Backbone atoms as SQL, in Angstrom:
CREATE TABLE atoms (id INTEGER PRIMARY KEY, chain TEXT, resi INTEGER, resn TEXT, atom TEXT, x REAL, y REAL, z REAL);
INSERT INTO atoms VALUES
  (1, 'A', 1, 'UNK', 'N', 65.581, 59.979, 85.040),
  (2, 'A', 1, 'UNK', 'CA', 66.868, 60.297, 85.620),
  (3, 'A', 1, 'UNK', 'C', 66.980, 59.602, 86.975),
  (4, 'A', 2, 'UNK', 'N', 68.081, 58.965, 87.211),
  (5, 'A', 2, 'UNK', 'CA', 68.239, 58.247, 88.468),
  (6, 'A', 2, 'UNK', 'C', 68.842, 59.158, 89.520),
  (7, 'A', 3, 'UNK', 'N', 68.759, 58.718, 90.747),
  (8, 'A', 3, 'UNK', 'CA', 69.336, 59.461, 91.874),
  (9, 'A', 3, 'UNK', 'C', 70.852, 59.637, 91.685),
  (10, 'A', 4, 'UNK', 'N', 71.482, 58.593, 91.144),
  (11, 'A', 4, 'UNK', 'CA', 72.924, 58.630, 90.914),
  (12, 'A', 4, 'UNK', 'C', 73.296, 59.717, 89.903),
  (13, 'A', 5, 'UNK', 'N', 72.531, 59.857, 88.839),
  (14, 'A', 5, 'UNK', 'CA', 72.800, 60.873, 87.822),
  (15, 'A', 5, 'UNK', 'C', 72.646, 62.273, 88.398),
  (16, 'A', 6, 'UNK', 'N', 71.617, 62.475, 89.195),
  (17, 'A', 6, 'UNK', 'CA', 71.390, 63.782, 89.821),
  (18, 'A', 6, 'UNK', 'C', 72.532, 64.114, 90.770),
  (19, 'A', 7, 'UNK', 'N', 73.001, 63.147, 91.528),
  (20, 'A', 7, 'UNK', 'CA', 74.106, 63.376, 92.468),
  (21, 'A', 7, 'UNK', 'C', 75.381, 63.781, 91.746),
  (22, 'A', 8, 'UNK', 'N', 75.687, 63.117, 90.628),
  (23, 'A', 8, 'UNK', 'CA', 76.881, 63.469, 89.863),
  (24, 'A', 8, 'UNK', 'C', 76.773, 64.874, 89.298),
  (25, 'A', 9, 'UNK', 'N', 75.596, 65.232, 88.806),
  (26, 'A', 9, 'UNK', 'CA', 75.402, 66.576, 88.268),
  (27, 'A', 9, 'UNK', 'C', 75.569, 67.616, 89.363),
  (28, 'A', 10, 'UNK', 'N', 75.025, 67.342, 90.528),
  (29, 'A', 10, 'UNK', 'CA', 75.154, 68.273, 91.654),
  (30, 'A', 10, 'UNK', 'C', 76.621, 68.423, 92.057),
  (31, 'A', 11, 'UNK', 'N', 77.343, 67.316, 92.069),
  (32, 'A', 11, 'UNK', 'CA', 78.759, 67.343, 92.409),
  (33, 'A', 11, 'UNK', 'C', 79.552, 68.163, 91.394),
  (34, 'A', 12, 'UNK', 'N', 79.275, 67.974, 90.107),
  (35, 'A', 12, 'UNK', 'CA', 79.989, 68.712, 89.069),
  (36, 'A', 12, 'UNK', 'C', 79.689, 70.215, 89.135),
  (37, 'A', 13, 'UNK', 'N', 78.446, 70.570, 89.368),
  (38, 'A', 13, 'UNK', 'CA', 78.089, 71.987, 89.492),
  (39, 'A', 13, 'UNK', 'C', 78.779, 72.600, 90.703),
  (40, 'A', 14, 'UNK', 'N', 78.789, 71.898, 91.811),
  (41, 'A', 14, 'UNK', 'CA', 79.454, 72.389, 93.020),
  (42, 'A', 14, 'UNK', 'C', 80.948, 72.582, 92.771),
  (43, 'A', 15, 'UNK', 'N', 81.582, 71.626, 92.122),
  (44, 'A', 15, 'UNK', 'CA', 83.017, 71.733, 91.818),
  (45, 'A', 15, 'UNK', 'C', 83.286, 72.916, 90.903),
  (46, 'A', 16, 'UNK', 'N', 82.457, 73.116, 89.890),
  (47, 'A', 16, 'UNK', 'CA', 82.646, 74.227, 88.951),
  (48, 'A', 16, 'UNK', 'C', 82.519, 75.567, 89.654),
  (49, 'A', 17, 'UNK', 'N', 81.635, 75.663, 90.613),
  (50, 'A', 17, 'UNK', 'CA', 81.457, 76.919, 91.346),
  (51, 'A', 17, 'UNK', 'C', 82.556, 77.146, 92.384),
  (52, 'A', 18, 'UNK', 'N', 83.130, 76.071, 92.892),
  (53, 'A', 18, 'UNK', 'CA', 84.149, 76.168, 93.928),
  (54, 'A', 18, 'UNK', 'C', 85.529, 76.469, 93.356),
  (55, 'A', 19, 'UNK', 'N', 85.886, 75.903, 92.220),
  (56, 'A', 19, 'UNK', 'CA', 87.239, 76.036, 91.668),
  (57, 'A', 19, 'UNK', 'C', 87.679, 77.476, 91.443),
  (58, 'A', 20, 'UNK', 'N', 86.862, 78.370, 90.894),
  (59, 'A', 20, 'UNK', 'CA', 87.328, 79.752, 90.740),
  (60, 'A', 20, 'UNK', 'C', 87.683, 80.406, 92.080),
  (61, 'A', 21, 'UNK', 'N', 86.960, 80.079, 93.111),
  (62, 'A', 21, 'UNK', 'CA', 87.255, 80.624, 94.438),
  (63, 'A', 21, 'UNK', 'C', 88.581, 80.125, 94.970),
  (64, 'A', 22, 'UNK', 'N', 88.905, 78.899, 94.656),
  (65, 'A', 22, 'UNK', 'CA', 90.178, 78.351, 95.113),
  (66, 'A', 22, 'UNK', 'C', 91.350, 79.039, 94.437),
  (67, 'A', 23, 'UNK', 'N', 91.201, 79.480, 93.210),
  (68, 'A', 23, 'UNK', 'CA', 92.281, 80.158, 92.500),
  (69, 'A', 23, 'UNK', 'C', 92.668, 81.445, 93.215),
  (70, 'A', 24, 'UNK', 'N', 91.708, 82.136, 93.798),
  (71, 'A', 24, 'UNK', 'CA', 92.005, 83.381, 94.496),
  (72, 'A', 24, 'UNK', 'C', 92.674, 83.134, 95.846),
  (73, 'A', 25, 'UNK', 'N', 92.555, 81.923, 96.367),
  (74, 'A', 25, 'UNK', 'CA', 93.139, 81.619, 97.665),
  (75, 'A', 25, 'UNK', 'C', 94.644, 81.378, 97.566),
  (76, 'A', 26, 'UNK', 'N', 95.164, 81.203, 96.363),
  (77, 'A', 26, 'UNK', 'CA', 96.591, 80.953, 96.185),
  (78, 'A', 26, 'UNK', 'C', 97.394, 82.191, 96.534),
  (79, 'A', 27, 'UNK', 'N', 98.590, 81.970, 97.036),
  (80, 'A', 27, 'UNK', 'CA', 99.467, 83.102, 97.337),
  (81, 'A', 27, 'UNK', 'C', 99.826, 83.813, 96.039),
  (82, 'A', 28, 'UNK', 'N', 100.102, 85.107, 96.111),
  (83, 'A', 28, 'UNK', 'CA', 100.355, 85.884, 94.900),
  (84, 'A', 28, 'UNK', 'C', 101.724, 85.642, 94.262),
  (85, 'A', 29, 'UNK', 'N', 102.568, 84.861, 94.913),
  (86, 'A', 29, 'UNK', 'CA', 103.919, 84.632, 94.397),
  (87, 'A', 29, 'UNK', 'C', 104.407, 83.264, 94.854),
  (88, 'A', 30, 'UNK', 'N', 105.590, 82.902, 94.354),
  (89, 'A', 30, 'UNK', 'CA', 106.188, 81.628, 94.724),
  (90, 'A', 30, 'UNK', 'C', 107.699, 81.807, 94.862),
  (91, 'A', 31, 'UNK', 'N', 108.332, 80.832, 95.463),
  (92, 'A', 31, 'UNK', 'CA', 109.786, 80.867, 95.606),
  (93, 'A', 31, 'UNK', 'C', 110.404, 80.113, 94.434),
  (94, 'A', 32, 'UNK', 'N', 111.385, 80.755, 93.803),
  (95, 'A', 32, 'UNK', 'CA', 112.115, 80.114, 92.706),
  (96, 'A', 32, 'UNK', 'C', 113.560, 80.617, 92.775),
  (97, 'A', 33, 'UNK', 'N', 114.500, 79.714, 92.813),
  (98, 'A', 33, 'UNK', 'CA', 115.903, 80.099, 92.880),
  (99, 'A', 33, 'UNK', 'C', 116.246, 80.877, 94.141),
  (100, 'A', 34, 'UNK', 'N', 115.541, 80.602, 95.235),
  (101, 'A', 34, 'UNK', 'CA', 115.823, 81.255, 96.511),
  (102, 'A', 34, 'UNK', 'C', 115.241, 82.651, 96.655),
  (103, 'A', 35, 'UNK', 'N', 114.398, 83.072, 95.694),
  (104, 'A', 35, 'UNK', 'CA', 113.780, 84.398, 95.779),
  (105, 'A', 35, 'UNK', 'C', 112.309, 84.297, 95.418),
  (106, 'A', 36, 'UNK', 'N', 111.552, 85.328, 95.792),
  (107, 'A', 36, 'UNK', 'CA', 110.143, 85.347, 95.443),
  (108, 'A', 36, 'UNK', 'C', 109.958, 85.893, 94.038),
  (109, 'A', 37, 'UNK', 'N', 109.095, 85.253, 93.291),
  (110, 'A', 37, 'UNK', 'CA', 108.734, 85.694, 91.943),
  (111, 'A', 37, 'UNK', 'C', 107.219, 85.656, 91.810),
  (112, 'A', 38, 'UNK', 'N', 106.693, 86.494, 90.910),
  (113, 'A', 38, 'UNK', 'CA', 105.257, 86.452, 90.653),
  (114, 'A', 38, 'UNK', 'C', 104.945, 85.240, 89.794),
  (115, 'A', 39, 'UNK', 'N', 103.693, 85.066, 89.424),
  (116, 'A', 39, 'UNK', 'CA', 103.292, 83.876, 88.670),
  (117, 'A', 39, 'UNK', 'C', 103.787, 83.886, 87.223),
  (118, 'A', 40, 'UNK', 'N', 104.405, 84.996, 86.790),
  (119, 'A', 40, 'UNK', 'CA', 105.044, 85.054, 85.471),
  (120, 'A', 40, 'UNK', 'C', 106.546, 84.807, 85.590),
  (121, 'A', 41, 'UNK', 'N', 107.030, 84.587, 86.822),
  (122, 'A', 41, 'UNK', 'CA', 108.449, 84.348, 87.060),
  (123, 'A', 41, 'UNK', 'C', 109.262, 85.610, 87.254),
  (124, 'A', 42, 'UNK', 'N', 108.586, 86.778, 87.336),
  (125, 'A', 42, 'UNK', 'CA', 109.307, 88.048, 87.497),
  (126, 'A', 42, 'UNK', 'C', 109.687, 88.257, 88.966),
  (127, 'A', 43, 'UNK', 'N', 110.912, 88.714, 89.183),
  (128, 'A', 43, 'UNK', 'CA', 111.468, 88.922, 90.508),
  (129, 'A', 43, 'UNK', 'C', 110.675, 89.969, 91.272),
  (130, 'A', 44, 'UNK', 'N', 110.526, 89.734, 92.582),
  (131, 'A', 44, 'UNK', 'CA', 109.808, 90.660, 93.453),
  (132, 'A', 44, 'UNK', 'C', 110.765, 91.335, 94.420),
  (133, 'A', 45, 'UNK', 'N', 110.468, 92.614, 94.699),
  (134, 'A', 45, 'UNK', 'CA', 111.352, 93.471, 95.487),
  (135, 'A', 45, 'UNK', 'C', 110.602, 94.167, 96.626),
  (136, 'A', 46, 'UNK', 'N', 111.392, 94.591, 97.629),
  (137, 'A', 46, 'UNK', 'CA', 110.899, 95.503, 98.658),
  (138, 'A', 46, 'UNK', 'C', 111.721, 96.781, 98.598),
  (139, 'A', 47, 'UNK', 'N', 111.179, 97.839, 99.210),
  (140, 'A', 47, 'UNK', 'CA', 111.778, 99.175, 99.195),
  (141, 'A', 47, 'UNK', 'C', 112.010, 99.603, 100.641),
  (142, 'A', 48, 'UNK', 'N', 113.262, 99.935, 100.976),
  (143, 'A', 48, 'UNK', 'CA', 113.616, 100.278, 102.351),
  (144, 'A', 48, 'UNK', 'C', 112.842, 101.477, 102.913),
  (145, 'A', 49, 'UNK', 'N', 112.396, 102.386, 102.051),
  (146, 'A', 49, 'UNK', 'CA', 111.709, 103.588, 102.537),
  (147, 'A', 49, 'UNK', 'C', 110.256, 103.335, 102.928),
  (148, 'A', 50, 'UNK', 'N', 109.710, 102.176, 102.541),
  (149, 'A', 50, 'UNK', 'CA', 108.362, 101.803, 102.975),
  (150, 'A', 50, 'UNK', 'C', 108.416, 101.429, 104.450),
  (151, 'A', 51, 'UNK', 'N', 107.384, 101.811, 105.198),
  (152, 'A', 51, 'UNK', 'CA', 107.341, 101.475, 106.624),
  (153, 'A', 51, 'UNK', 'C', 105.900, 101.237, 107.062),
  (154, 'A', 52, 'UNK', 'N', 105.754, 100.423, 108.073),
  (155, 'A', 52, 'UNK', 'CA', 104.447, 100.160, 108.685),
  (156, 'A', 52, 'UNK', 'C', 103.410, 99.691, 107.668),
  (157, 'A', 53, 'UNK', 'N', 103.818, 98.864, 106.709),
  (158, 'A', 53, 'UNK', 'CA', 102.887, 98.329, 105.735),
  (159, 'A', 53, 'UNK', 'C', 102.312, 99.367, 104.788),
  (160, 'A', 54, 'UNK', 'N', 103.018, 100.478, 104.617),
  (161, 'A', 54, 'UNK', 'CA', 102.539, 101.557, 103.748),
  (162, 'A', 54, 'UNK', 'C', 103.563, 101.809, 102.648),
  (163, 'A', 55, 'UNK', 'N', 103.082, 101.919, 101.411),
  (164, 'A', 55, 'UNK', 'CA', 103.952, 102.195, 100.282),
  (165, 'A', 55, 'UNK', 'C', 104.160, 103.699, 100.133),
  (166, 'A', 56, 'UNK', 'N', 105.419, 104.104, 99.996),
  (167, 'A', 56, 'UNK', 'CA', 105.732, 105.508, 99.701),
  (168, 'A', 56, 'UNK', 'C', 106.183, 105.666, 98.251),
  (169, 'A', 57, 'UNK', 'N', 106.169, 104.573, 97.507),
  (170, 'A', 57, 'UNK', 'CA', 106.573, 104.588, 96.100),
  (171, 'A', 57, 'UNK', 'C', 105.373, 105.017, 95.253),
  (172, 'A', 58, 'UNK', 'N', 105.418, 106.248, 94.749),
  (173, 'A', 58, 'UNK', 'CA', 104.305, 106.827, 93.992),
  (174, 'A', 58, 'UNK', 'C', 104.826, 107.444, 92.700),
  (175, 'A', 59, 'UNK', 'N', 103.904, 107.857, 91.856),
  (176, 'A', 59, 'UNK', 'CA', 104.215, 108.593, 90.627),
  (177, 'A', 59, 'UNK', 'C', 105.287, 107.879, 89.813),
  (178, 'A', 60, 'UNK', 'N', 106.420, 108.562, 89.518),
  (179, 'A', 60, 'UNK', 'CA', 107.468, 107.959, 88.681),
  (180, 'A', 60, 'UNK', 'C', 108.055, 106.717, 89.339),
  (181, 'A', 61, 'UNK', 'N', 108.154, 106.734, 90.652),
  (182, 'A', 61, 'UNK', 'CA', 108.655, 105.552, 91.362),
  (183, 'A', 61, 'UNK', 'C', 107.779, 104.339, 91.043),
  (184, 'A', 62, 'UNK', 'N', 106.462, 104.506, 91.091),
  (185, 'A', 62, 'UNK', 'CA', 105.547, 103.391, 90.823),
  (186, 'A', 62, 'UNK', 'C', 105.545, 102.995, 89.344),
  (187, 'A', 63, 'UNK', 'N', 105.958, 103.902, 88.480),
  (188, 'A', 63, 'UNK', 'CA', 106.118, 103.550, 87.061),
  (189, 'A', 63, 'UNK', 'C', 107.344, 102.662, 86.891),
  (190, 'A', 64, 'UNK', 'N', 108.435, 103.028, 87.563),
  (191, 'A', 64, 'UNK', 'CA', 109.671, 102.242, 87.490),
  (192, 'A', 64, 'UNK', 'C', 109.577, 100.938, 88.285),
  (193, 'A', 65, 'UNK', 'N', 108.832, 100.979, 89.378),
  (194, 'A', 65, 'UNK', 'CA', 108.700, 99.843, 90.286),
  (195, 'A', 65, 'UNK', 'C', 107.213, 99.531, 90.447),
  (196, 'A', 66, 'UNK', 'N', 106.602, 98.879, 89.458),
  (197, 'A', 66, 'UNK', 'CA', 105.164, 98.614, 89.545),
  (198, 'A', 66, 'UNK', 'C', 104.796, 97.795, 90.789),
  (199, 'A', 67, 'UNK', 'N', 103.824, 98.288, 91.550),
  (200, 'A', 67, 'UNK', 'CA', 103.365, 97.530, 92.721),
  (201, 'A', 67, 'UNK', 'C', 102.781, 96.187, 92.285),
  (202, 'A', 68, 'UNK', 'N', 102.962, 95.174, 93.115),
  (203, 'A', 68, 'UNK', 'CA', 102.328, 93.885, 92.854),
  (204, 'A', 68, 'UNK', 'C', 100.859, 94.047, 93.232),
  (205, 'A', 69, 'UNK', 'N', 100.032, 94.224, 92.212),
  (206, 'A', 69, 'UNK', 'CA', 98.620, 94.538, 92.414),
  (207, 'A', 69, 'UNK', 'C', 97.864, 93.371, 93.029),
  (208, 'A', 70, 'UNK', 'N', 96.968, 93.727, 93.922),
  (209, 'A', 70, 'UNK', 'CA', 96.027, 92.766, 94.503),
  (210, 'A', 70, 'UNK', 'C', 94.637, 93.192, 94.056),
  (211, 'A', 71, 'UNK', 'N', 93.749, 92.252, 93.974),
  (212, 'A', 71, 'UNK', 'CA', 92.355, 92.559, 93.652),
  (213, 'A', 71, 'UNK', 'C', 91.643, 92.962, 94.943),
  (214, 'A', 72, 'UNK', 'N', 90.584, 93.710, 94.811),
  (215, 'A', 72, 'UNK', 'CA', 89.839, 94.147, 95.994),
  (216, 'A', 72, 'UNK', 'C', 89.235, 92.960, 96.742),
  (217, 'A', 73, 'UNK', 'N', 89.089, 91.831, 96.058),
  (218, 'A', 73, 'UNK', 'CA', 88.529, 90.633, 96.683),
  (219, 'A', 73, 'UNK', 'C', 89.587, 89.730, 97.305),
  (220, 'A', 74, 'UNK', 'N', 90.881, 90.025, 97.078),
  (221, 'A', 74, 'UNK', 'CA', 91.950, 89.207, 97.652),
  (222, 'A', 74, 'UNK', 'C', 91.993, 89.402, 99.164),
  (223, 'A', 75, 'UNK', 'N', 92.371, 88.348, 99.854),
  (224, 'A', 75, 'UNK', 'CA', 92.483, 88.411, 101.306),
  (225, 'A', 75, 'UNK', 'C', 93.857, 87.921, 101.741),
  (226, 'A', 76, 'UNK', 'N', 94.249, 88.327, 102.917),
  (227, 'A', 76, 'UNK', 'CA', 95.547, 87.953, 103.470),
  (228, 'A', 76, 'UNK', 'C', 95.643, 86.447, 103.642),
  (229, 'A', 77, 'UNK', 'N', 96.864, 85.934, 103.436),
  (230, 'A', 77, 'UNK', 'CA', 97.127, 84.517, 103.621),
  (231, 'A', 77, 'UNK', 'C', 98.583, 84.331, 104.026),
  (232, 'A', 78, 'UNK', 'N', 98.834, 83.673, 105.147),
  (233, 'A', 78, 'UNK', 'CA', 100.199, 83.466, 105.616),
  (234, 'A', 78, 'UNK', 'C', 100.912, 84.788, 105.833),
  (235, 'A', 79, 'UNK', 'N', 102.102, 84.937, 105.233),
  (236, 'A', 79, 'UNK', 'CA', 102.867, 86.182, 105.368),
  (237, 'A', 79, 'UNK', 'C', 102.390, 87.265, 104.406),
  (238, 'A', 80, 'UNK', 'N', 101.421, 86.939, 103.557),
  (239, 'A', 80, 'UNK', 'CA', 100.918, 87.873, 102.554),
  (240, 'A', 80, 'UNK', 'C', 99.722, 88.654, 103.088),
  (241, 'A', 81, 'UNK', 'N', 99.780, 89.976, 102.937),
  (242, 'A', 81, 'UNK', 'CA', 98.659, 90.835, 103.305),
  (243, 'A', 81, 'UNK', 'C', 98.356, 91.774, 102.144),
  (244, 'A', 82, 'UNK', 'N', 97.164, 92.318, 102.163),
  (245, 'A', 82, 'UNK', 'CA', 96.756, 93.287, 101.151),
  (246, 'A', 82, 'UNK', 'C', 96.734, 94.660, 101.814),
  (247, 'A', 83, 'UNK', 'N', 97.432, 95.625, 101.192),
  (248, 'A', 83, 'UNK', 'CA', 97.423, 96.994, 101.698),
  (249, 'A', 83, 'UNK', 'C', 96.698, 97.887, 100.685),
  (250, 'A', 84, 'UNK', 'N', 96.257, 99.033, 101.158),
  (251, 'A', 84, 'UNK', 'CA', 95.622, 100.009, 100.280),
  (252, 'A', 84, 'UNK', 'C', 96.594, 101.154, 100.059),
  (253, 'A', 85, 'UNK', 'N', 96.873, 101.426, 98.795),
  (254, 'A', 85, 'UNK', 'CA', 97.776, 102.518, 98.431),
  (255, 'A', 85, 'UNK', 'C', 97.038, 103.857, 98.519),
  (256, 'A', 86, 'UNK', 'N', 97.776, 104.950, 98.481),
  (257, 'A', 86, 'UNK', 'CA', 97.172, 106.283, 98.550),
  (258, 'A', 86, 'UNK', 'C', 96.185, 106.533, 97.415),
  (259, 'A', 87, 'UNK', 'N', 96.388, 105.855, 96.257),
  (260, 'A', 87, 'UNK', 'CA', 95.455, 106.028, 95.136),
  (261, 'A', 87, 'UNK', 'C', 94.258, 105.081, 95.241),
  (262, 'A', 88, 'UNK', 'N', 94.124, 104.425, 96.386),
  (263, 'A', 88, 'UNK', 'CA', 93.019, 103.516, 96.712),
  (264, 'A', 88, 'UNK', 'C', 93.061, 102.179, 95.957),
  (265, 'A', 89, 'UNK', 'N', 94.163, 101.875, 95.276),
  (266, 'A', 89, 'UNK', 'CA', 94.321, 100.553, 94.683),
  (267, 'A', 89, 'UNK', 'C', 94.903, 99.617, 95.740),
  (268, 'A', 90, 'UNK', 'N', 94.780, 98.329, 95.505),
  (269, 'A', 90, 'UNK', 'CA', 95.282, 97.331, 96.448),
  (270, 'A', 90, 'UNK', 'C', 96.624, 96.793, 95.975),
  (271, 'A', 91, 'UNK', 'N', 97.495, 96.521, 96.930),
  (272, 'A', 91, 'UNK', 'CA', 98.836, 96.017, 96.649),
  (273, 'A', 91, 'UNK', 'C', 99.146, 94.910, 97.639),
  (274, 'A', 92, 'UNK', 'N', 99.888, 93.906, 97.184),
  (275, 'A', 92, 'UNK', 'CA', 100.332, 92.841, 98.082),
  (276, 'A', 92, 'UNK', 'C', 101.532, 93.315, 98.897),
  (277, 'A', 93, 'UNK', 'N', 101.593, 92.844, 100.127),
  (278, 'A', 93, 'UNK', 'CA', 102.750, 93.060, 101.000),
  (279, 'A', 93, 'UNK', 'C', 103.179, 91.691, 101.518),
  (280, 'A', 94, 'UNK', 'N', 104.486, 91.506, 101.645),
  (281, 'A', 94, 'UNK', 'CA', 105.022, 90.256, 102.161),
  (282, 'A', 94, 'UNK', 'C', 105.724, 90.550, 103.472),
  (283, 'A', 95, 'UNK', 'N', 105.303, 89.862, 104.517),
  (284, 'A', 95, 'UNK', 'CA', 105.882, 90.055, 105.845),
  (285, 'A', 95, 'UNK', 'C', 105.840, 91.538, 106.241),
  (286, 'A', 96, 'UNK', 'N', 104.744, 92.209, 105.869),
  (287, 'A', 96, 'UNK', 'CA', 104.533, 93.610, 106.238),
  (288, 'A', 96, 'UNK', 'C', 105.152, 94.631, 105.301),
  (289, 'A', 97, 'UNK', 'N', 105.869, 94.174, 104.260),
  (290, 'A', 97, 'UNK', 'CA', 106.541, 95.105, 103.351),
  (291, 'A', 97, 'UNK', 'C', 105.881, 95.073, 101.976),
  (292, 'A', 98, 'UNK', 'N', 105.462, 96.242, 101.443),
  (293, 'A', 98, 'UNK', 'CA', 104.871, 96.280, 100.103),
  (294, 'A', 98, 'UNK', 'C', 105.818, 95.654, 99.069),
  (295, 'A', 99, 'UNK', 'N', 105.226, 95.013, 98.062),
  (296, 'A', 99, 'UNK', 'CA', 105.982, 94.239, 97.078),
  (297, 'A', 99, 'UNK', 'C', 105.842, 94.866, 95.688),
  (298, 'A', 100, 'UNK', 'N', 106.962, 94.848, 94.940),
  (299, 'A', 100, 'UNK', 'CA', 107.035, 95.471, 93.617),
  (300, 'A', 100, 'UNK', 'C', 107.761, 94.567, 92.634),
  (301, 'A', 101, 'UNK', 'N', 107.539, 94.833, 91.345),
  (302, 'A', 101, 'UNK', 'CA', 108.392, 94.295, 90.286),
  (303, 'A', 101, 'UNK', 'C', 109.263, 95.466, 89.826),
  (304, 'A', 102, 'UNK', 'N', 110.136, 95.241, 88.841),
  (305, 'A', 102, 'UNK', 'CA', 111.003, 96.312, 88.339),
  (306, 'A', 102, 'UNK', 'C', 110.872, 96.382, 86.821),
  (307, 'A', 103, 'UNK', 'N', 110.659, 97.578, 86.286),
  (308, 'A', 103, 'UNK', 'CA', 110.382, 97.751, 84.855),
  (309, 'A', 103, 'UNK', 'C', 111.543, 97.300, 83.969),
  (310, 'A', 104, 'UNK', 'N', 112.768, 97.339, 84.439),
  (311, 'A', 104, 'UNK', 'CA', 113.907, 96.944, 83.616),
  (312, 'A', 104, 'UNK', 'C', 114.189, 95.439, 83.647),
  (313, 'A', 105, 'UNK', 'N', 113.472, 94.694, 84.475),
  (314, 'A', 105, 'UNK', 'CA', 113.550, 93.236, 84.408),
  (315, 'A', 105, 'UNK', 'C', 112.708, 92.829, 83.209),
  (316, 'A', 106, 'UNK', 'N', 113.333, 92.286, 82.194),
  (317, 'A', 106, 'UNK', 'CA', 112.643, 91.996, 80.928),
  (318, 'A', 106, 'UNK', 'C', 112.143, 90.564, 80.809),
  (319, 'A', 107, 'UNK', 'N', 112.805, 89.641, 81.500),
  (320, 'A', 107, 'UNK', 'CA', 112.378, 88.245, 81.394),
  (321, 'A', 107, 'UNK', 'C', 112.411, 87.597, 82.772),
  (322, 'A', 108, 'UNK', 'N', 111.706, 86.493, 82.877),
  (323, 'A', 108, 'UNK', 'CA', 111.647, 85.755, 84.135),
  (324, 'A', 108, 'UNK', 'C', 113.063, 85.483, 84.642),
  (325, 'A', 109, 'UNK', 'N', 113.263, 85.731, 85.920),
  (326, 'A', 109, 'UNK', 'CA', 114.564, 85.475, 86.542),
  (327, 'A', 109, 'UNK', 'C', 115.494, 86.670, 86.561),
  (328, 'A', 110, 'UNK', 'N', 115.225, 87.699, 85.727),
  (329, 'A', 110, 'UNK', 'CA', 116.047, 88.914, 85.800),
  (330, 'A', 110, 'UNK', 'C', 115.915, 89.516, 87.198),
  (331, 'A', 111, 'UNK', 'N', 116.991, 90.076, 87.707),
  (332, 'A', 111, 'UNK', 'CA', 116.946, 90.747, 89.014),
  (333, 'A', 111, 'UNK', 'C', 117.840, 91.985, 88.979),
  (334, 'A', 112, 'UNK', 'N', 117.639, 92.771, 87.925),
  (335, 'A', 112, 'UNK', 'CA', 118.484, 93.948, 87.719),
  (336, 'A', 112, 'UNK', 'C', 118.196, 95.069, 88.715),
  (337, 'A', 113, 'UNK', 'N', 117.091, 94.961, 89.439),
  (338, 'A', 113, 'UNK', 'CA', 116.756, 95.993, 90.418),
  (339, 'A', 113, 'UNK', 'C', 117.383, 95.778, 91.780),
  (340, 'A', 114, 'UNK', 'N', 117.977, 94.608, 92.005),
  (341, 'A', 114, 'UNK', 'CA', 118.524, 94.310, 93.325),
  (342, 'A', 114, 'UNK', 'C', 119.648, 95.280, 93.678),
  (343, 'A', 115, 'UNK', 'N', 119.477, 95.982, 94.791),
  (344, 'A', 115, 'UNK', 'CA', 120.481, 96.922, 95.267),
  (345, 'A', 115, 'UNK', 'C', 120.366, 98.322, 94.693),
  (346, 'A', 116, 'UNK', 'N', 119.419, 98.564, 93.768),
  (347, 'A', 116, 'UNK', 'CA', 119.268, 99.907, 93.166),
  (348, 'A', 116, 'UNK', 'C', 119.115, 100.956, 94.261),
  (349, 'A', 117, 'UNK', 'N', 119.890, 102.005, 94.139),
  (350, 'A', 117, 'UNK', 'CA', 119.820, 103.104, 95.095),
  (351, 'A', 117, 'UNK', 'C', 120.097, 102.686, 96.522),
  (352, 'A', 118, 'UNK', 'N', 120.599, 101.492, 96.705),
  (353, 'A', 118, 'UNK', 'CA', 120.851, 100.972, 98.041),
  (354, 'A', 118, 'UNK', 'C', 119.580, 100.699, 98.822),
  (355, 'A', 119, 'UNK', 'N', 118.405, 100.814, 98.164),
  (356, 'A', 119, 'UNK', 'CA', 117.137, 100.711, 98.886),
  (357, 'A', 119, 'UNK', 'C', 116.195, 99.622, 98.373),
  (358, 'A', 120, 'UNK', 'N', 116.503, 99.043, 97.217),
  (359, 'A', 120, 'UNK', 'CA', 115.634, 98.022, 96.625),
  (360, 'A', 120, 'UNK', 'C', 116.289, 96.655, 96.767),
  (361, 'A', 121, 'UNK', 'N', 115.482, 95.675, 97.207),
  (362, 'A', 121, 'UNK', 'CA', 116.054, 94.359, 97.493),
  (363, 'A', 121, 'UNK', 'C', 115.145, 93.231, 97.006),
  (364, 'A', 122, 'UNK', 'N', 115.776, 92.223, 96.417),
  (365, 'A', 122, 'UNK', 'CA', 115.072, 91.001, 96.060),
  (366, 'A', 122, 'UNK', 'C', 114.541, 90.394, 97.365),
  (367, 'A', 123, 'UNK', 'N', 113.336, 89.867, 97.300),
  (368, 'A', 123, 'UNK', 'CA', 112.769, 89.215, 98.490),
  (369, 'A', 123, 'UNK', 'C', 113.263, 87.779, 98.520),
  (370, 'A', 124, 'UNK', 'N', 113.948, 87.423, 99.601),
  (371, 'A', 124, 'UNK', 'CA', 114.460, 86.067, 99.789),
  (372, 'A', 124, 'UNK', 'C', 113.822, 85.516, 101.068),
  (373, 'A', 125, 'UNK', 'N', 112.788, 84.686, 100.893),
  (374, 'A', 125, 'UNK', 'CA', 112.074, 84.183, 102.082),
  (375, 'A', 125, 'UNK', 'C', 112.921, 83.230, 102.910);
């Protein structure tokens, strides 16, 4: 085996170990059509009753408005932070506000939750 072959193998192993870590560094959402959507294209919302980076949406509210879940290994990036909910699960927050999807949005781009109860709003960065 030559030095060149060993170097290429080392490079490939390093790349294989690094790439999964890079996937977690990506932001949890993207902008599409002037609003934030998750990686499935589902519209993201904030709730006016949430304050100080804390979610008050629990029980049936969280069933109707599923929190945008974060993994325990996710870390803050840019305007995105990870908060801990009362049930000890992790949730993404954007610009300090917890982020949710809406159960009645059935396909990518739906935004049927915008304005619900006067308290739910599409996130427009």
